[in-house]
OpenMM code with the backbone's topology and positions (N, CA, C; nanometers):
from openmm import Vec3, app, unit

residues = "MET GLU GLY PHE VAL ALA ALA VAL ARG ALA VAL CYS PHE VAL SER VAL GLY ILE CYS MET LEU GLN SER ILE THR ASP GLY THR ARG LEU ARG GLY ALA ALA ASP ILE VAL LEU LYS LEU ILE PHE ALA LEU ALA VAL THR ALA PRO ILE ILE SER GLY ALA SER ASP ILE GLU LEU PRO ASP LEU SER ALA PHE ASP SER THR ASP TYR SER TYR SER THR GLU ILE TYR GLU ASN GLU LEU PHE THR GLN VAL SER GLU ASN ILE SER ALA VAL LEU ARG ASP GLN LEU LYS ALA ALA GLY ILE LYS ALA GLU LYS ILE ASP THR GLU VAL ASN ILE SER GLN ASP GLY SER ILE SER ILE ASN ARG VAL ILE ILE SER THR SER ASP PHE GLU ALA SER ALA LYS ILE ILE ARG GLY SER ILE GLY GLN GLU THR GLU VAL ILE ASN GLY SER TYR".split()
positions = [
    Vec3(0.0745, -0.1359, -0.0253),
    Vec3(0.0066, -0.0149, -0.0223),
    Vec3(0.0906, 0.1253, 0.0108),
    Vec3(0.1879, 0.1455, 0.0401),
    Vec3(0.2523, 0.2126, 0.0998),
    Vec3(0.3498, 0.2592, -0.0717),
    Vec3(0.3475, 0.1666, -0.1533),
    Vec3(0.4051, 0.1692, -0.2875),
    Vec3(0.2947, 0.2648, -0.3370),
    Vec3(0.1998, 0.2260, -0.3437),
    Vec3(0.0917, 0.2623, -0.4309),
    Vec3(0.0775, 0.4110, -0.3900),
    Vec3(0.1189, 0.4881, -0.2567),
    Vec3(0.0853, 0.5896, -0.2162),
    Vec3(0.1985, 0.6871, -0.2906),
    Vec3(0.3298, 0.6102, -0.2585),
    Vec3(0.4330, 0.6883, -0.3417),
    Vec3(0.4332, 0.7215, -0.5001),
    Vec3(0.3506, 0.6329, -0.5516),
    Vec3(0.3502, 0.6658, -0.6931),
    Vec3(0.2340, 0.7480, -0.6761),
    Vec3(0.1191, 0.7891, -0.6618),
    Vec3(0.0359, 0.8450, -0.6634),
    Vec3(0.1180, 0.9859, -0.5720),
    Vec3(0.1842, 1.0056, -0.5126),
    Vec3(0.2495, 1.1375, -0.4673),
    Vec3(0.3367, 1.1479, -0.5979),
    Vec3(0.4372, 1.0623, -0.6389),
    Vec3(0.5480, 1.1236, -0.7689),
    Vec3(0.4488, 1.1492, -0.8859),
    Vec3(0.3421, 1.0878, -0.9124),
    Vec3(0.2442, 1.1571, -1.0326),
    Vec3(0.1771, 1.2496, -0.9693),
    Vec3(0.1710, 1.3229, -0.8754),
    Vec3(0.0827, 1.4218, -0.8193),
    Vec3(0.1752, 1.5628, -0.8334),
    Vec3(0.3173, 1.5138, -0.7877),
    Vec3(0.4022, 1.5892, -0.7814),
    Vec3(0.4532, 1.6650, -0.9480),
    Vec3(0.4643, 1.5614, -1.0147),
    Vec3(0.5240, 1.5457, -1.1797),
    Vec3(0.4224, 1.6644, -1.2554),
    Vec3(0.2613, 1.5950, -1.2058),
    Vec3(0.1588, 1.6696, -1.2686),
    Vec3(0.1985, 1.8045, -1.2644),
    Vec3(0.2358, 1.8670, -1.0998),
    Vec3(0.2297, 2.0144, -1.0814),
    Vec3(0.3471, 2.0816, -1.1530),
    Vec3(0.4869, 1.9976, -1.1726),
    Vec3(0.5822, 2.0541, -1.2321),
    Vec3(0.5880, 2.0706, -1.3691),
    Vec3(0.4895, 1.9828, -1.4003),
    Vec3(0.4597, 1.9928, -1.5497),
    Vec3(0.3511, 2.1324, -1.5782),
    Vec3(0.2581, 2.1981, -1.4906),
    Vec3(0.1563, 2.2935, -1.5078),
    Vec3(0.2688, 2.3584, -1.5160),
    Vec3(0.3204, 2.3907, -1.4252),
    Vec3(0.4318, 2.4819, -1.3881),
    Vec3(0.5073, 2.5329, -1.4964),
    Vec3(0.5894, 2.4059, -1.5321),
    Vec3(0.6560, 2.4413, -1.6618),
    Vec3(0.6190, 2.4917, -1.8213),
    Vec3(0.4687, 2.4725, -1.7753),
    Vec3(0.3980, 2.4881, -1.9458),
    Vec3(0.3590, 2.6292, -1.9108),
    Vec3(0.3168, 2.6986, -1.7597),
    Vec3(0.2751, 2.8400, -1.7895),
    Vec3(0.4315, 2.9154, -1.8202),
    Vec3(0.5213, 2.8469, -1.7565),
    Vec3(0.6273, 2.9344, -1.8047),
    Vec3(0.6652, 2.9522, -1.9317),
    Vec3(0.6513, 2.8008, -2.0270),
    Vec3(0.6932, 2.8234, -2.1626),
    Vec3(0.6013, 2.8725, -2.2316),
    Vec3(0.4580, 2.8929, -2.1991),
    Vec3(0.3588, 2.9540, -2.2942),
    Vec3(0.3957, 3.0942, -2.3617),
    Vec3(0.3495, 3.1029, -2.4433),
    Vec3(0.3822, 3.1276, -2.5826),
    Vec3(0.4926, 3.1951, -2.6405),
    Vec3(0.6021, 3.0929, -2.6340),
    Vec3(0.7413, 3.0595, -2.6674),
    Vec3(0.7532, 2.9754, -2.7511),
    Vec3(0.8541, 2.9646, -2.8362),
    Vec3(0.9146, 2.8497, -2.9333),
    Vec3(0.9400, 2.6996, -2.8943),
    Vec3(0.9765, 2.7274, -2.7286),
    Vec3(1.0049, 2.6326, -2.6888),
    Vec3(0.8860, 2.5378, -2.5556),
    Vec3(0.7795, 2.5884, -2.6582),
    Vec3(0.6093, 2.5031, -2.5747),
    Vec3(0.6609, 2.3657, -2.6490),
    Vec3(0.6713, 2.3269, -2.7739),
    Vec3(0.6581, 2.2324, -2.8386),
    Vec3(0.7625, 2.1026, -2.7878),
    Vec3(0.8703, 2.1688, -2.7771),
    Vec3(0.9726, 2.0797, -2.7306),
    Vec3(0.9470, 2.0437, -2.6032),
    Vec3(0.8897, 2.1587, -2.4880),
    Vec3(0.8599, 2.1261, -2.3600),
    Vec3(0.7631, 2.0552, -2.3573),
    Vec3(0.6750, 2.0483, -2.4366),
    Vec3(0.5723, 1.9565, -2.4091),
    Vec3(0.5784, 1.8162, -2.4335),
    Vec3(0.6722, 1.7888, -2.5132),
    Vec3(0.7336, 1.6089, -2.5561),
    Vec3(0.8414, 1.5974, -2.4453),
    Vec3(0.9097, 1.6835, -2.3134),
    Vec3(0.9858, 1.6217, -2.2446),
    Vec3(0.9143, 1.6113, -2.1430),
    Vec3(0.8204, 1.7036, -2.1072),
    Vec3(0.7170, 1.6840, -1.9616),
    Vec3(0.6141, 1.5543, -1.9895),
    Vec3(0.5905, 1.4882, -2.1299),
    Vec3(0.4631, 1.3951, -2.1576),
    Vec3(0.5460, 1.2513, -2.1541),
    Vec3(0.7258, 1.2950, -2.1725),
    Vec3(0.7995, 1.1665, -2.1412),
    Vec3(0.8138, 1.1828, -1.9868),
    Vec3(0.8378, 1.2357, -1.9219),
    Vec3(0.8770, 1.2600, -1.7875),
    Vec3(0.7390, 1.2263, -1.7085),
    Vec3(0.5968, 1.2378, -1.7381),
    Vec3(0.5121, 1.1777, -1.7017),
    Vec3(0.4966, 1.0331, -1.7129),
    Vec3(0.5292, 1.0265, -1.8606),
    Vec3(0.4726, 0.8889, -1.8393),
    Vec3(0.5617, 0.7739, -1.7953),
    Vec3(0.6938, 0.8331, -1.7475),
    Vec3(0.7934, 0.7553, -1.6988),
    Vec3(0.7698, 0.7703, -1.5207),
    Vec3(0.7277, 0.8602, -1.5052),
    Vec3(0.6445, 0.8708, -1.3512),
    Vec3(0.5126, 0.8157, -1.3187),
    Vec3(0.4203, 0.7441, -1.4502),
    Vec3(0.3497, 0.6790, -1.4295),
    Vec3(0.3912, 0.5540, -1.4441),
    Vec3(0.4632, 0.5071, -1.5342),
    Vec3(0.5128, 0.3932, -1.5180),
    Vec3(0.5677, 0.3095, -1.4654),
    Vec3(0.6504, 0.4162, -1.3990),
    Vec3(0.7974, 0.3400, -1.3476),
    Vec3(0.7164, 0.2534, -1.1736),
    Vec3(0.6525, 0.3332, -1.0989),
    Vec3(0.5734, 0.2455, -1.0135),
    Vec3(0.5098, 0.1087, -1.0679),
    Vec3(0.4514, 0.1030, -1.1721),
    Vec3(0.3896, -0.0248, -1.1978),
    Vec3(0.5146, -0.1310, -1.2427),
    Vec3(0.6221, -0.0602, -1.3218),
    Vec3(0.6696, -0.1768, -1.3461),
    Vec3(0.7626, -0.1982, -1.2511),
    Vec3(0.8309, -0.1519, -1.1879),
    Vec3(0.9214, -0.1988, -1.0771),
    Vec3(0.8398, -0.2491, -0.9318),
    Vec3(0.6582, -0.2357, -0.9678),
    Vec3(0.6150, -0.3081, -0.8311),
    Vec3(0.5431, -0.4439, -0.9351),
    Vec3(0.5865, -0.4898, -1.0441),
    Vec3(0.4962, -0.5286, -1.1134),
    Vec3(0.5220, -0.6747, -1.0635),
    Vec3(0.6298, -0.7153, -0.9816),
    Vec3(0.6440, -0.8457, -0.9075),
    Vec3(0.5635, -0.8499, -0.7628),
    Vec3(0.6045, -0.7379, -0.7192),
    Vec3(0.5289, -0.7129, -0.6078),
    Vec3(0.3634, -0.7423, -0.5427),
    Vec3(0.3037, -0.7292, -0.6838),
    Vec3(0.1804, -0.7162, -0.6616),
    Vec3(0.1368, -0.8360, -0.6157),
    Vec3(0.0247, -0.8421, -0.5182),
    Vec3(-0.0320, -0.9377, -0.4307),
    Vec3(-0.1914, -0.9552, -0.4365),
    Vec3(-0.2558, -1.0595, -0.4937),
    Vec3(-0.3405, -1.0651, -0.5301),
    Vec3(-0.4517, -1.1549, -0.4042),
    Vec3(-0.6041, -1.0786, -0.3972),
    Vec3(-0.6133, -1.1209, -0.2486),
    Vec3(-0.6451, -1.2871, -0.2808),
    Vec3(-0.6578, -1.3700, -0.1774),
    Vec3(-0.7035, -1.4502, -0.1721),
    Vec3(-0.8503, -1.5400, -0.1792),
    Vec3(-0.8575, -1.5490, -0.3213),
    Vec3(-0.9973, -1.5776, -0.3326),
    Vec3(-1.0665, -1.7297, -0.3230),
    Vec3(-0.9570, -1.8130, -0.2462),
    Vec3(-1.0368, -1.9394, -0.2486),
    Vec3(-1.1529, -1.9430, -0.1473),
    Vec3(-1.1626, -1.8418, -0.0327),
    Vec3(-1.3074, -1.8704, -0.0078),
    Vec3(-1.4189, -1.9052, -0.0565),
    Vec3(-1.4243, -1.8336, -0.2053),
    Vec3(-1.5451, -1.8510, -0.2847),
    Vec3(-1.5256, -1.9461, -0.3485),
    Vec3(-1.4367, -2.0256, -0.3729),
    Vec3(-1.4103, -2.1674, -0.5012),
    Vec3(-1.4831, -2.2917, -0.4180),
    Vec3(-1.5612, -2.2163, -0.3134),
    Vec3(-1.6582, -2.3757, -0.2476),
    Vec3(-1.7443, -2.4420, -0.3806),
    Vec3(-1.7473, -2.5653, -0.3660),
    Vec3(-1.8394, -2.6434, -0.4464),
    Vec3(-1.9862, -2.6501, -0.3604),
    Vec3(-1.9799, -2.6230, -0.2366),
    Vec3(-2.0808, -2.6708, -0.1655),
    Vec3(-2.2061, -2.5639, -0.2193),
    Vec3(-2.3047, -2.5768, -0.2757),
    Vec3(-2.4239, -2.5459, -0.3052),
    Vec3(-2.5764, -2.5456, -0.2608),
    Vec3(-2.5139, -2.6087, -0.1794),
    Vec3(-2.6468, -2.6645, -0.0639),
    Vec3(-2.6903, -2.5318, -0.0239),
    Vec3(-2.6241, -2.4202, 0.0344),
    Vec3(-2.6668, -2.3032, 0.0578),
    Vec3(-2.7757, -2.2471, -0.0286),
    Vec3(-2.7015, -2.2025, -0.1378),
    Vec3(-2.7971, -2.1562, -0.2780),
    Vec3(-2.8539, -2.2127, -0.3013),
    Vec3(-2.8847, -2.4221, -0.2953),
    Vec3(-2.9934, -2.4462, -0.3137),
    Vec3(-3.1530, -2.4037, -0.2305),
    Vec3(-3.0467, -2.4074, -0.0825),
    Vec3(-3.1652, -2.3623, -0.0033),
    Vec3(-3.2465, -2.2546, 0.0028),
    Vec3(-3.1661, -2.1461, -0.0703),
    Vec3(-3.2337, -1.9754, -0.0924),
    Vec3(-3.3233, -1.9914, -0.1865),
    Vec3(-3.2639, -2.0589, -0.2993),
    Vec3(-3.3462, -2.0670, -0.4012),
    Vec3(-3.4948, -2.1563, -0.3664),
    Vec3(-3.4803, -2.2214, -0.3484),
    Vec3(-3.6134, -2.3358, -0.2576),
    Vec3(-3.7017, -2.2387, -0.2385),
    Vec3(-3.6479, -2.1550, -0.0739),
    Vec3(-3.7373, -2.0489, 0.0041),
    Vec3(-3.7993, -1.9602, -0.1222),
    Vec3(-3.6802, -1.8715, -0.2057),
    Vec3(-3.7486, -1.8090, -0.2890),
    Vec3(-3.8801, -1.8622, -0.4092),
    Vec3(-3.8067, -1.9851, -0.4246),
    Vec3(-3.9419, -2.0534, -0.5089),
    Vec3(-4.0907, -2.0556, -0.4308),
    Vec3(-4.0506, -2.1169, -0.3008),
    Vec3(-4.1989, -2.1121, -0.2526),
    Vec3(-4.2798, -1.9823, -0.2200),
    Vec3(-4.1877, -1.9203, -0.1597),
    Vec3(-4.2465, -1.7238, -0.1521),
    Vec3(-4.3229, -1.7056, -0.2976),
    Vec3(-4.2413, -1.6895, -0.3916),
    Vec3(-4.2700, -1.6532, -0.5377),
    Vec3(-4.4169, -1.7583, -0.5878),
    Vec3(-4.4430, -1.8849, -0.5665),
    Vec3(-4.5406, -1.9337, -0.5828),
    Vec3(-4.6367, -1.9264, -0.4716),
    Vec3(-4.6305, -1.8907, -0.3677),
    Vec3(-4.7199, -1.8620, -0.3215),
    Vec3(-4.7853, -1.7193, -0.3293),
    Vec3(-4.7070, -1.6438, -0.3507),
    Vec3(-4.7704, -1.5089, -0.3759),
    Vec3(-4.8391, -1.4732, -0.5255),
    Vec3(-4.7842, -1.5613, -0.6184),
    Vec3(-4.8856, -1.5856, -0.7208),
    Vec3(-4.9833, -1.5898, -0.7610),
    Vec3(-4.9816, -1.7605, -0.6591),
    Vec3(-5.1296, -1.8107, -0.6689),
    Vec3(-5.2381, -1.7525, -0.5621),
    Vec3(-5.1440, -1.6085, -0.4746),
    Vec3(-5.2800, -1.5200, -0.3830),
    Vec3(-5.2910, -1.4591, -0.4660),
    Vec3(-5.2302, -1.4191, -0.5818),
    Vec3(-5.2660, -1.3017, -0.6566),
    Vec3(-5.3624, -1.3194, -0.7490),
    Vec3(-5.3517, -1.4914, -0.7779),
    Vec3(-5.4710, -1.5019, -0.8708),
    Vec3(-5.6066, -1.4973, -0.7784),
    Vec3(-5.5600, -1.5674, -0.7095),
    Vec3(-5.7151, -1.5762, -0.6175),
    Vec3(-5.7782, -1.4952, -0.5797),
    Vec3(-5.7292, -1.3543, -0.5664),
    Vec3(-5.7330, -1.2142, -0.5032),
    Vec3(-5.8008, -1.1757, -0.6546),
    Vec3(-5.7716, -1.1962, -0.7393),
    Vec3(-5.8618, -1.1860, -0.9013),
    Vec3(-5.9646, -1.2023, -0.8978),
    Vec3(-5.9341, -1.3798, -0.8823),
    Vec3(-6.0800, -1.5043, -0.9150),
    Vec3(-6.1765, -1.3394, -0.8031),
    Vec3(-6.1469, -1.3158, -0.6811),
    Vec3(-6.2413, -1.3040, -0.5999),
    Vec3(-6.2769, -1.1526, -0.6351),
    Vec3(-6.1941, -1.0591, -0.6668),
    Vec3(-6.2427, -0.9450, -0.7166),
    Vec3(-6.3586, -0.9486, -0.8137),
    Vec3(-6.2999, -1.0608, -0.9434),
    Vec3(-6.4328, -1.0608, -1.0755),
    Vec3(-6.5934, -1.1197, -0.9710),
    Vec3(-6.5472, -1.1714, -0.8560),
    Vec3(-6.6947, -1.1988, -0.8353),
    Vec3(-6.7432, -1.1085, -0.7535),
    Vec3(-6.6877, -0.9989, -0.6842),
    Vec3(-6.7506, -0.9090, -0.6645),
    Vec3(-6.7032, -0.8642, -0.4704),
    Vec3(-6.5966, -0.9766, -0.4749),
    Vec3(-6.6007, -1.0451, -0.3360),
    Vec3(-6.4199, -0.9756, -0.2739),
    Vec3(-6.3831, -0.9017, -0.1858),
    Vec3(-6.3254, -0.8174, -0.1617),
    Vec3(-6.1873, -0.8875, -0.0602),
    Vec3(-6.0989, -0.9460, -0.1010),
    Vec3(-6.0374, -0.9924, 0.0423),
    Vec3(-5.9075, -0.8935, 0.0829),
    Vec3(-5.8823, -0.8467, 0.2318),
    Vec3(-5.7893, -0.8498, 0.2772),
    Vec3(-5.6526, -0.8941, 0.2685),
    Vec3(-5.6556, -1.0123, 0.2530),
    Vec3(-5.4940, -1.0831, 0.2899),
    Vec3(-5.5767, -1.2009, 0.2684),
    Vec3(-5.4545, -1.2776, 0.1497),
    Vec3(-5.4490, -1.4438, 0.1043),
    Vec3(-5.3232, -1.4651, 0.1379),
    Vec3(-5.3167, -1.5711, 0.2606),
    Vec3(-5.1851, -1.6503, 0.2421),
    Vec3(-5.2543, -1.8498, 0.1702),
    Vec3(-5.1354, -1.8503, 0.1234),
    Vec3(-5.1277, -1.9859, 0.0674),
    Vec3(-4.9825, -2.0593, 0.1243),
    Vec3(-5.0574, -2.1801, 0.1297),
    Vec3(-4.8810, -2.2561, 0.1469),
    Vec3(-4.8878, -2.3947, 0.0385),
    Vec3(-4.8075, -2.3978, -0.0057),
    Vec3(-4.7670, -2.4689, -0.1095),
    Vec3(-4.6695, -2.5455, -0.0491),
    Vec3(-4.6510, -2.6672, -0.1060),
    Vec3(-4.5882, -2.7669, -0.1071),
    Vec3(-4.5512, -2.7843, -0.2668),
    Vec3(-4.3776, -2.8018, -0.3072),
    Vec3(-4.3542, -2.8457, -0.4171),
    Vec3(-4.2825, -2.9923, -0.3928),
    Vec3(-4.3122, -3.1092, -0.4780),
    Vec3(-4.2792, -3.1778, -0.4690),
    Vec3(-4.1218, -3.2256, -0.5487),
    Vec3(-4.0562, -3.3264, -0.5658),
    Vec3(-3.9238, -3.3497, -0.6418),
    Vec3(-3.9880, -3.3442, -0.7661),
    Vec3(-4.0419, -3.3978, -0.8625),
    Vec3(-4.0674, -3.3518, -1.0107),
    Vec3(-4.1636, -3.2033, -0.9976),
    Vec3(-4.1383, -3.1999, -0.9702),
    Vec3(-4.2021, -2.9911, -0.9788),
    Vec3(-4.3450, -3.0112, -0.9858),
    Vec3(-4.4186, -3.0627, -0.9521),
    Vec3(-4.5560, -3.0610, -0.8913),
    Vec3(-4.6019, -3.0132, -0.7523),
    Vec3(-4.6952, -2.8686, -0.8095),
    Vec3(-4.7791, -2.7748, -0.7013),
    Vec3(-4.8842, -2.8537, -0.6235),
    Vec3(-4.8726, -2.8612, -0.5244),
    Vec3(-4.9806, -2.8355, -0.4082),
    Vec3(-4.9871, -2.7724, -0.3663),
    Vec3(-5.1386, -2.7373, -0.3201),
    Vec3(-5.1868, -2.6426, -0.2473),
    Vec3(-5.2662, -2.6970, -0.1092),
    Vec3(-5.1841, -2.6776, -0.0166),
    Vec3(-5.2500, -2.7380, 0.0707),
    Vec3(-5.3494, -2.6159, 0.1980),
    Vec3(-5.3228, -2.5533, 0.1731),
    Vec3(-5.4133, -2.4615, 0.3325),
    Vec3(-5.4190, -2.3094, 0.2187),
    Vec3(-5.5434, -2.2698, 0.2782),
    Vec3(-5.5069, -2.1284, 0.1963),
    Vec3(-5.6120, -2.0464, 0.2954),
    Vec3(-5.5242, -1.9410, 0.3492),
    Vec3(-5.6164, -1.8625, 0.4755),
    Vec3(-5.6340, -1.7610, 0.4110),
    Vec3(-5.7821, -1.7192, 0.4761),
    Vec3(-5.8167, -1.5486, 0.3877),
    Vec3(-5.8922, -1.4951, 0.4871),
    Vec3(-5.8840, -1.3877, 0.4939),
    Vec3(-5.9623, -1.2579, 0.5927),
    Vec3(-6.0209, -1.1881, 0.4475),
    Vec3(-6.1342, -1.2257, 0.4523),
    Vec3(-6.2428, -1.1601, 0.3808),
    Vec3(-6.3728, -1.1457, 0.4670),
    Vec3(-6.5188, -1.0372, 0.4412),
    Vec3(-6.5649, -1.0243, 0.5262),
    Vec3(-6.7223, -1.1336, 0.4788),
    Vec3(-6.6880, -1.1670, 0.3698),
    Vec3(-6.7541, -1.2899, 0.2882),
    Vec3(-6.7023, -1.4280, 0.2785),
    Vec3(-6.6896, -1.4953, 0.3952),
    Vec3(-6.5700, -1.6513, 0.4034),
    Vec3(-6.6504, -1.7069, 0.3226),
    Vec3(-6.7689, -1.7764, 0.3353),
    Vec3(-6.8136, -1.8421, 0.2685),
    Vec3(-6.8316, -1.8549, 0.0784),
    Vec3(-6.8585, -1.7409, 0.0690),
    Vec3(-6.8489, -1.7623, -0.0830),
    Vec3(-6.7468, -1.7508, -0.1673),
    Vec3(-6.6053, -1.6802, -0.0443),
    Vec3(-6.4750, -1.7040, -0.0807),
    Vec3(-6.4283, -1.8231, -0.0993),
    Vec3(-6.4774, -1.9498, 0.0065),
    Vec3(-6.4185, -2.0581, 0.0176),
    Vec3(-6.4337, -2.1165, -0.1035),
    Vec3(-6.6025, -2.1270, -0.1071),
    Vec3(-6.7085, -2.1918, -0.2448),
    Vec3(-6.6052, -2.1362, -0.3973),
    Vec3(-6.5709, -2.0120, -0.3661),
    Vec3(-6.4665, -1.9879, -0.4980),
    Vec3(-6.3150, -2.0466, -0.5018),
    Vec3(-6.2657, -2.0229, -0.3913),
    Vec3(-6.1264, -2.1317, -0.3748),
    Vec3(-6.1165, -2.2415, -0.4123),
    Vec3(-6.2462, -2.3147, -0.3582),
    Vec3(-6.2032, -2.4748, -0.3687),
    Vec3(-6.2703, -2.5142, -0.5117),
    Vec3(-6.3204, -2.4148, -0.5705),
    Vec3(-6.3467, -2.4330, -0.6879),
    Vec3(-6.2485, -2.3831, -0.8643),
    Vec3(-6.1732, -2.3509, -0.8005),
    Vec3(-6.0415, -2.3289, -0.8291),
    Vec3(-5.9344, -2.4052, -0.8413),
    Vec3(-5.9283, -2.4348, -0.6569),
    Vec3(-5.7966, -2.4707, -0.6502),
    Vec3(-5.8635, -2.6262, -0.6318),
    Vec3(-5.9075, -2.7109, -0.5800),
    Vec3(-5.9480, -2.8247, -0.5664),
    Vec3(-6.0523, -2.7926, -0.4382),
    Vec3(-6.1515, -2.9022, -0.4312),
    Vec3(-6.2427, -2.9132, -0.2907),
    Vec3(-6.1476, -2.9788, -0.1973),
    Vec3(-6.0634, -3.0289, -0.2094),
    Vec3(-5.9912, -3.1264, -0.0640),
    Vec3(-5.8926, -3.0123, 0.0201),
    Vec3(-5.8937, -2.8493, -0.0784),
    Vec3(-5.7878, -2.7507, -0.0258),
    Vec3(-5.8650, -2.6847, 0.1054),
    Vec3(-5.8115, -2.6775, 0.2172),
    Vec3(-5.7974, -2.6579, 0.3612),
    Vec3(-5.8139, -2.4996, 0.3336),
    Vec3(-5.9584, -2.4532, 0.3369),
    Vec3(-5.9530, -2.2955, 0.3621),
    Vec3(-6.0289, -2.2642, 0.4939),
    Vec3(-5.9020, -2.1164, 0.5409),
    Vec3(-5.9156, -2.1177, 0.6876),
    Vec3(-5.9571, -1.9868, 0.7266),
    Vec3(-6.0512, -1.9279, 0.7733),
    Vec3(-6.0772, -1.8013, 0.8148),
    Vec3(-5.9757, -1.7002, 0.8880),
    Vec3(-5.9188, -1.5992, 0.8191),
    Vec3(-5.8274, -1.5980, 0.8801),
    Vec3(-5.8322, -1.4480, 0.9646),
    Vec3(-5.9792, -1.3940, 0.9512),
    Vec3(-5.9954, -1.2860, 1.0322),
    Vec3(-6.1158, -1.2470, 1.1389),
    Vec3(-6.2371, -1.3198, 1.0687),
    Vec3(-6.3290, -1.2942, 1.1124),
    Vec3(-6.3899, -1.4056, 1.2131),
] * unit.nanometer
topology = app.Topology()
chain = topology.addChain("A")
for resn in residues:
    res = topology.addResidue(resn, chain)
    for name in ("N", "CA", "C"):
        topology.addAtom(name, app.Element.getBySymbol(name[0]), res)
């Protein structure tokens, strides 16, 4: 880190020197020659720390990220999948109830996703003032064996 700080300081000092020499040579015939020399000095100031420190560059240890254990990411994926499926089914049920003229404050669905990818809806918890009509519509959409629970009333 100290080498990097020293390189930045060197570039800053050379830049200040270049600005001062350019202001001194402004409007003279030496301007073109001074620009070439100053650009070479600047290029040396920039590249010298890189060239001298190329062998000293230490890359961070990335072995912690080379894990072949994907169980954690699989668990996150499955949890998110359950959540998203539940939210999507709840939104469809809410739209069906709304089309029937029933206002549902809250709909929660409990789903299971089997290994073959099939989705089964075990339970629907609904908060509405017209529970019986809502339960009839939900069972008609999902299946008669679905457990519909009144969540608020």
